[in-house]
C-alpha positions as CSV (number, residue, x, y, z in Angstrom):
1,M,-0.1,0.0,-0.1
2,V,2.7,2.2,0.8
3,K,4.4,1.7,-2.4
4,Y,1.2,2.1,-4.4
5,T,0.8,5.6,-2.6
6,I,4.3,6.8,-3.4
7,R,3.7,5.7,-7.3
8,R,0.3,7.4,-7.4
9,L,1.9,10.5,-6.1
10,I,4.9,10.5,-8.4
11,Q,2.2,9.9,-11.2
12,S,0.1,13.1,-10.3
13,I,3.2,15.5,-10.6
14,P,2.2,15.7,-14.7
15,T,-1.2,16.2,-13.8
16,L,-0.6,18.9,-11.4
17,F,2.1,20.6,-13.7
18,G,-1.2,20.5,-16.3
19,I,-3.2,22.4,-14.0
20,T,-1.0,25.3,-13.6
21,V,-0.3,25.9,-17.3
22,I,-4.1,25.6,-17.9
23,S,-4.8,28.0,-14.9
24,F,-2.3,30.0,-15.9
25,M,-3.2,30.7,-19.4
26,L,-6.6,31.3,-18.2
27,M,-5.7,34.0,-15.9
28,I,-3.5,35.5,-18.8
29,A,-6.5,35.6,-21.3
30,A,-8.8,37.3,-18.5
31,P,-9.3,40.6,-19.5
32,G,-7.5,43.4,-17.9
33,G,-4.4,42.8,-16.1
34,P,-2.5,43.5,-12.9
35,E,-1.5,46.7,-13.6
36,T,-5.0,48.0,-13.8
37,I,-5.1,47.2,-10.1
38,L,-1.9,48.7,-8.8
39,I,-2.8,51.7,-10.7
40,G,-4.1,54.3,-7.6
41,N,-3.7,57.2,-10.0
42,P,-6.3,57.2,-12.4
43,R,-4.9,60.1,-14.1
44,L,-2.0,58.5,-15.1
45,N,-1.6,58.6,-19.3
46,S,-1.3,55.2,-21.4
47,Q,2.2,55.9,-21.6
48,Q,2.6,55.7,-17.6
49,R,0.3,52.6,-17.8
50,E,2.2,51.1,-20.6
51,A,5.4,51.5,-18.4
52,L,4.2,50.4,-15.2
53,A,3.0,47.0,-17.2
54,Q,6.7,46.8,-18.5
55,R,8.0,47.2,-15.2
56,M,6.2,44.5,-13.9
57,G,6.5,42.2,-16.9
58,V,2.9,41.4,-17.2
59,N,4.0,42.1,-21.2
60,D,6.2,39.3,-21.4
61,P,5.4,36.0,-23.4
62,W,3.1,34.0,-21.5
63,P,5.7,31.0,-20.7
64,V,8.6,33.4,-19.4
65,Q,5.7,34.6,-17.2
66,Y,4.7,31.2,-16.1
67,L,8.0,30.1,-15.5
68,R,8.8,33.3,-13.4
69,W,5.5,32.4,-11.2
70,L,6.4,28.5,-10.9
71,I,10.1,28.8,-10.4
72,G,10.6,32.4,-9.0
73,N,12.3,35.3,-10.1
74,D,13.5,39.0,-9.1
75,W,10.8,41.3,-9.3
76,Q,11.5,44.6,-11.4
77,T,10.3,47.6,-9.3
78,Y,7.1,49.2,-9.8
79,D,5.5,52.2,-9.1
80,L,3.1,50.6,-6.4
81,D,1.1,54.0,-5.2
82,G,1.5,55.7,-8.2
83,D,3.8,58.8,-6.8
84,G,6.5,57.9,-9.4
85,E,9.0,56.7,-7.0
86,P,9.8,53.0,-7.6
87,E,9.3,50.6,-4.6
88,A,11.5,48.5,-3.0
89,Q,12.8,45.3,-5.2
90,G,11.0,41.8,-3.9
91,Q,12.5,38.3,-4.5
92,R,10.2,35.9,-5.7
93,K,11.0,32.0,-4.9
94,G,8.0,30.7,-6.9
95,I,5.2,28.4,-6.2
96,L,7.4,25.4,-6.4
97,R,8.8,26.5,-3.1
98,G,6.1,27.7,-1.1
99,D,6.3,31.3,-2.4
100,F,2.5,32.6,-4.0
101,G,3.5,36.2,-4.5
102,F,2.0,39.2,-2.5
103,S,-1.5,40.5,-2.6
104,M,-2.5,43.3,-5.1
105,T,-5.3,44.3,-2.9
106,S,-4.7,43.3,0.7
107,S,-1.8,46.4,1.5
108,R,0.7,43.7,-0.4
109,R,0.0,41.1,2.1
110,A,2.2,37.5,1.7
111,V,-0.3,35.3,-0.4
112,T,0.2,32.3,2.2
113,A,-0.6,34.7,5.3
114,I,-4.0,35.4,3.7
115,I,-4.5,31.6,2.9
116,G,-3.1,30.6,6.8
117,E,-6.1,33.1,8.1
118,R,-8.6,31.1,5.7
119,V,-8.0,27.8,5.7
120,L,-9.1,26.9,8.9
121,P,-12.4,28.4,8.8
122,T,-13.0,26.5,5.4
123,L,-11.8,23.2,6.6
124,E,-14.0,23.4,9.6
125,L,-17.6,24.3,7.5
126,G,-16.1,21.7,4.9
127,V,-15.1,18.7,7.1
128,T,-18.1,19.3,9.6
129,S,-20.4,19.3,6.3
130,L,-18.9,16.1,4.5
131,F,-19.1,14.3,7.9
132,F,-22.9,14.7,8.2
133,S,-23.2,13.9,4.4
134,I,-21.8,10.7,5.1
135,I,-22.9,9.7,8.3
136,I,-26.7,10.7,7.2
137,G,-26.7,9.7,3.3
138,V,-25.3,6.1,3.7
139,P,-27.7,5.0,6.6
140,I,-30.5,6.4,4.1
141,G,-29.3,4.6,1.4
142,I,-29.2,1.2,3.2
143,L,-32.6,1.7,5.1
144,A,-34.3,2.7,1.7
145,A,-32.6,-0.3,-0.3
146,V,-33.8,-2.6,2.6
147,R,-37.1,-0.9,2.3
148,R,-37.7,-1.0,-1.4
149,G,-41.0,0.2,-2.5
150,G,-42.1,1.4,1.0
151,W,-43.0,5.0,2.5
152,F,-39.2,5.4,3.6
153,D,-38.1,4.5,-0.2
154,N,-40.2,6.8,-1.8
155,A,-40.0,9.9,1.0
156,S,-36.1,9.8,0.3
157,R,-36.4,9.9,-3.3
158,V,-38.4,12.8,-3.4
159,M,-36.1,14.5,-0.7
160,S,-32.7,13.9,-2.7
161,V,-34.8,15.1,-6.0
162,I,-35.7,18.3,-4.1
163,F,-32.1,18.8,-2.3
164,N,-30.5,18.0,-5.9
165,A,-33.0,20.7,-7.8
166,I,-32.7,23.1,-5.0
167,P,-29.3,25.6,-5.9
168,I,-27.4,26.4,-3.1
169,F,-27.6,29.9,-3.0
170,W,-31.5,29.7,-3.2
171,L,-31.6,27.6,-0.3
172,G,-29.3,29.7,1.8
173,L,-31.2,32.7,1.0
174,L,-34.7,30.8,1.8
175,L,-32.9,29.9,5.6
176,I,-31.6,33.4,6.0
177,L,-35.6,34.6,5.1
178,F,-37.1,31.7,7.3
179,F,-34.9,31.8,10.3
180,G,-34.3,35.6,10.2
181,V,-37.7,37.1,9.4
182,L,-40.9,34.6,9.2
183,L,-40.5,32.5,12.2
184,P,-39.4,35.0,14.7
185,N,-42.2,37.5,13.3
186,L,-44.9,34.3,14.0
187,L,-43.6,33.6,17.4
188,H,-43.9,36.7,18.2
189,N,-47.2,37.5,17.0
190,T,-48.2,34.0,18.3
191,N,-47.0,34.5,22.2
192,P,-45.8,38.0,22.4
193,E,-44.6,37.6,26.3
194,M,-42.7,34.5,25.7
195,F,-40.9,36.5,22.3
196,P,-40.7,40.1,23.2
197,N,-38.5,41.1,20.2
198,T,-38.2,39.4,16.5
199,S,-34.5,39.2,16.8
200,P,-33.3,36.3,14.3
201,I,-33.7,33.1,16.0
202,L,-29.9,32.1,14.2
203,P,-27.0,33.9,13.1
204,M,-27.7,35.0,10.0
205,G,-24.0,35.4,9.2
206,G,-20.5,35.1,10.4
207,R,-18.3,32.6,12.3
208,C,-18.9,34.1,15.3
209,P,-19.8,37.6,16.9
210,N,-16.7,39.1,16.2
211,S,-15.4,37.2,13.4
212,L,-14.2,40.0,11.5
213,T,-11.7,41.0,14.2
214,G,-10.8,37.7,14.9
215,G,-10.3,35.9,18.5
216,C,-13.4,33.0,17.7
217,P,-14.1,31.0,20.9
218,P,-13.8,27.3,20.7
219,L,-16.3,25.5,18.0
220,Y,-18.4,24.1,20.9
221,E,-19.4,27.5,22.1
222,R,-20.6,28.8,18.5
223,L,-22.2,26.0,17.1
224,Q,-25.5,28.0,16.7
225,Y,-23.2,29.7,13.7
226,M,-22.6,26.5,11.8
227,L,-26.1,25.2,11.8
228,L,-27.6,26.9,8.8
229,P,-24.2,26.5,6.4
230,T,-23.8,23.5,7.2
231,F,-27.0,22.4,6.4
232,V,-27.0,24.2,3.2
233,L,-23.4,22.7,2.3
234,A,-24.4,19.0,3.3
235,T,-27.9,18.5,1.6
236,G,-26.6,18.2,-1.9
237,G,-24.1,15.7,-0.1
238,I,-26.6,13.6,1.8
239,A,-29.0,13.6,-1.2
240,V,-26.0,12.0,-3.6
241,F,-24.6,9.5,-0.9
242,S,-27.9,8.4,0.0
243,R,-28.9,7.7,-4.0
244,F,-25.7,5.9,-4.8
245,M,-25.7,4.1,-1.6
246,R,-29.1,2.6,-2.2
247,A,-28.1,1.8,-5.7
248,S,-25.2,-0.1,-4.3
249,M,-27.3,-1.8,-1.7
250,L,-29.7,-2.9,-3.8
251,D,-27.3,-4.9,-6.2
252,V,-25.2,-6.5,-3.1
253,I,-28.5,-7.7,-1.1
254,S,-29.3,-9.9,-4.3
255,Q,-25.7,-11.5,-4.0
256,D,-25.5,-15.5,-2.8
257,Y,-23.8,-15.0,0.4
258,V,-26.2,-12.2,1.8
259,R,-29.1,-14.9,0.9
260,T,-27.0,-17.7,2.6
261,A,-26.6,-15.3,5.9
262,K,-30.1,-14.9,5.9
263,A,-30.8,-18.7,5.4
264,K,-28.5,-19.4,8.3
265,G,-30.9,-17.3,10.4
266,L,-28.9,-14.7,11.2
267,P,-30.5,-11.1,12.5
268,L,-31.7,-9.1,9.6
269,R,-29.5,-6.0,11.5
270,T,-26.8,-8.2,11.0
271,V,-26.9,-9.3,7.4
272,W,-27.8,-5.7,6.4
273,F,-24.9,-4.1,8.4
274,N,-22.0,-6.4,8.8
275,H,-22.5,-8.3,5.4
276,A,-24.1,-6.4,2.8
277,A,-23.1,-3.0,3.5
278,R,-19.4,-3.3,3.6
279,N,-19.1,-4.3,0.2
280,A,-22.1,-1.6,-0.9
281,L,-19.4,0.8,0.5
282,I,-16.9,0.0,-2.2
283,P,-18.7,2.5,-4.8
284,I,-19.2,5.0,-2.3
285,A,-15.2,5.5,-1.9
286,T,-15.3,6.2,-5.3
287,F,-17.3,9.2,-4.8
288,L,-15.4,10.7,-1.8
289,G,-12.4,12.1,-3.8
290,P,-14.5,14.6,-5.8
291,A,-16.8,15.0,-2.6
292,I,-13.7,16.6,-1.3
293,F,-13.3,19.3,-4.3
294,G,-17.1,19.4,-4.3
295,V,-17.5,20.7,-0.8
296,L,-14.6,23.5,-1.3
297,S,-16.4,24.7,-4.3
298,G,-19.5,24.9,-2.9
299,A,-18.4,26.6,0.3
300,A,-17.4,29.5,-2.1
301,I,-21.3,30.1,-2.6
302,T,-22.3,28.9,1.1
303,E,-19.5,31.1,2.6
304,R,-20.5,34.4,0.4
305,I,-24.0,33.7,1.9
306,F,-23.7,33.5,5.2
307,S,-20.2,35.8,5.3
308,W,-18.1,32.9,6.5
309,P,-14.3,33.9,6.3
310,G,-13.2,30.9,4.5
311,L,-11.2,30.2,1.4
312,G,-14.4,29.9,-1.1
313,Q,-15.4,33.7,-0.1
314,K,-11.8,34.9,-0.5
315,A,-11.9,33.2,-3.7
316,V,-14.9,34.5,-5.2
317,Q,-13.3,38.1,-3.9
318,S,-9.9,37.8,-5.3
319,V,-11.7,36.9,-9.0
320,F,-13.7,40.0,-9.0
321,E,-10.8,42.2,-7.7
322,Q,-8.5,40.8,-10.2
323,D,-6.1,39.6,-7.4
324,Y,-4.5,36.6,-9.4
325,P,-1.8,36.0,-7.1
326,V,-4.7,35.0,-4.4
327,A,-7.1,33.4,-6.9
328,M,-4.1,31.2,-8.2
329,A,-3.2,30.1,-4.9
330,I,-6.5,29.1,-4.0
331,V,-7.0,27.2,-7.3
332,M,-3.5,25.3,-6.8
333,I,-5.2,24.2,-3.3
334,G,-8.1,23.0,-5.1
335,A,-6.2,21.0,-7.2
336,V,-3.8,19.5,-4.6
337,A,-7.2,18.6,-2.8
338,T,-8.5,17.2,-5.8
339,I,-5.8,14.6,-6.4
340,L,-5.3,13.8,-2.9
341,G,-9.1,13.0,-2.8
342,Y,-8.7,10.5,-5.5
343,I,-5.6,9.1,-3.9
344,M,-8.0,8.7,-0.8
345,S,-10.2,6.8,-2.8
346,D,-7.7,4.0,-3.7
347,I,-6.6,3.7,-0.4
348,L,-10.3,3.3,1.0
349,Y,-10.9,0.6,-1.3
350,A,-8.4,-1.7,0.6
351,L,-9.7,-0.5,3.9
352,I,-13.3,-1.4,2.7
353,D,-12.7,-4.6,1.2
354,P,-9.4,-6.7,2.1
355,R,-9.3,-9.0,-0.8
356,I,-8.4,-5.7,-2.8
357,R,-4.5,-5.5,-3.1
358,F,-2.5,-3.0,-4.9
359,S,0.8,-4.6,-6.3
């Protein structure tokens, strides 16, 4: 298993380099450029703008810019604040050595520092939603399969279609409207003595009361802030895992060894969960790899709606602001997470089914 994992990691290197080339070319092809962001003086003429772009190296051929971004180079001096005086020259080591440069819109802060502040909130929300997607979606799929055609199977099918059909942003807005306006007004009108005001039942945004200034308390002290975004982000995963688990379980329970286990008089709970469910989990492992990146991409919308200070919200903000170093860093994080997710799926095959061995 260790040799197989190392071999897969080595094989993923060309894929990662391909992602860097494609993403960098998309950035180069985007309208505008870094010089348009860094120019703080709108009275600069076209010649001054062109000189700034030349000093930044954005007019170089894209292979030269790509190598500079990948392996690093000495940045040329350029006028950062438009006062006519060039700023101090900096040293770029390149992304291969962990240097993603500086943000163009956040007071020239290091990209790694910005990413470091945003990683924990995104992992906190993403891991929690993925955890609930699995522990809720998989049992629903098992019960729907063993009770095929019953009311539970039909209800789970309807709910999965609904959760798959409703966009994440629309579901989030509906929850904000319900828990922030409709339900508080209903409770106040029903029992004004117990509910004297119409304040929201749950927090409508943020990671904690002072999420903008930092210093959030431990997770168990701010669970109310995670309820809505976690629910929104987990609904799609619950629908997908439940339906695929149901289909896989239906295929497994028709096998001979399951019928033999039932013929031996084993309890049905033991047959379903100990014998059938473990083999039915093998196809589910295939979706865990894409699910990791799916959580990150879905978090971009969820974090934006609920003002969650994570990587998703920062990715959207950096795209709108054309903060290319931050955007490219987040793209690379997503690429690495996807590759590691697929490798983890292969490893889970052997953990779920001992008969699977990688030579």
